[in-house]
C-alpha positions, 0 to 999 in steps of 0.5 A, a space after each residue: 165604270 158600268 157605262 163603258 160597254 154601251 158605245 161599243 154595243 152601239 158601234 157593233 150593232 151599227 156595223 151589223 145593221 150596215 152589213 145587212 142593209 148592204 146585202 139588200 142593196 140589189 134591186 132584185 134577187 134571182 133564183 138562178 146563178 150569176 155568170 162570173 166567167 170562171 165556171 159553175 163552182 165560182 158562179 155558185 159562190 158568187 150567187 150566195 155572196 150576192 143573193 140577200 135571200 140566201 146570204 141573210 138566211 145563212 147568217 141568221 141561222 148561224 147567229 141563232 145556232 151560235 147563241 145556242 152553244 157550240 154543240 148546236 152550232 156544229 150540228 147546224 153547220 152540217 145540217 144546213 149544208 147537207 140540207 142545202 145540197 139535198 134540196 138543190 139536187 131535188 130542185 135540179 131534178 124536179 126543175 119546179 120552184 116553190 113560191 119564191 117569196 115564201 122561202 125568204 119570208 119564212 126563213 127571215 121571220 122564223 130565224 130572226 124571231 128565234 134569234 131576237 128572243 134568244 130562245 134556247 133549244 136543244 141541238 137536235 131541234 136547231 139541227 132540224 131547223 137548219 135542215 128545213 132552211 137548207 132544203 127550202 133554199 137549196 130547192 130554189 137554187 137547184 130549180 133556178 139552175 135547171 131553169 137557166 140550163 146551168 151546170 149542176 156543179 154550181 151547187 158545189 160552190 153554193 154548198 161550200 160557201 154556205 158551209 164557210 159562212 155558217 162555220 165562221 159566223 156560228 163560231 164567232 157568236 159562240 165565242 162571244 163573252 160579254 152580255 152586250 155582244 149577245 144583245 147585239 146579235 139579238 138586235 141583228 135578229 130582230 132586224 132580220 125578222 123586221 125585213 121578213 115582215 116588210 117582205 110579207 107586206 110587199 108580197 101581200 100588197 096586191 092581194 089586199 
């Protein structure tokens, strides 16, 4: 009877892995928005969905916050959205992106490791981490919008999409009951951290 959950665990982790792998299929991730022809808000929505740097970071943060409970999930939801919009506005005004590779690497390594280790932190600390992630990625988005001469309303689409993604995933993870489901989330976190290590190695390949 105890061997029953194992196939389901393997299937769930396989689905998570396939989802992460699919988000990384684009050959390059760009800071500026894609063009949908439907206006800046929809451009912002599409950017998050098609940008693995932003999407995987949002998913990893949501998973980490969800593992820390409902209170942490709620705080992280508003903290990351507010931080993303604030960072976006700052990046838009300054129009000077920080080193691009540092953003996804830092997010992937920290969030992936915390999720994999299932570290229990206070909701306030989770919120601080969420704000930091939002500020970093938002800054890159805002600077990309300024660089490409797009409309600032693209930030509204980005912020709304981040809010929805984090809300849905954090709520799902928070509601998980069986122990194997938490293990599946932790395994997904280890993959995110591994992706960060691969990105770090790729970024340093020309400096070694």
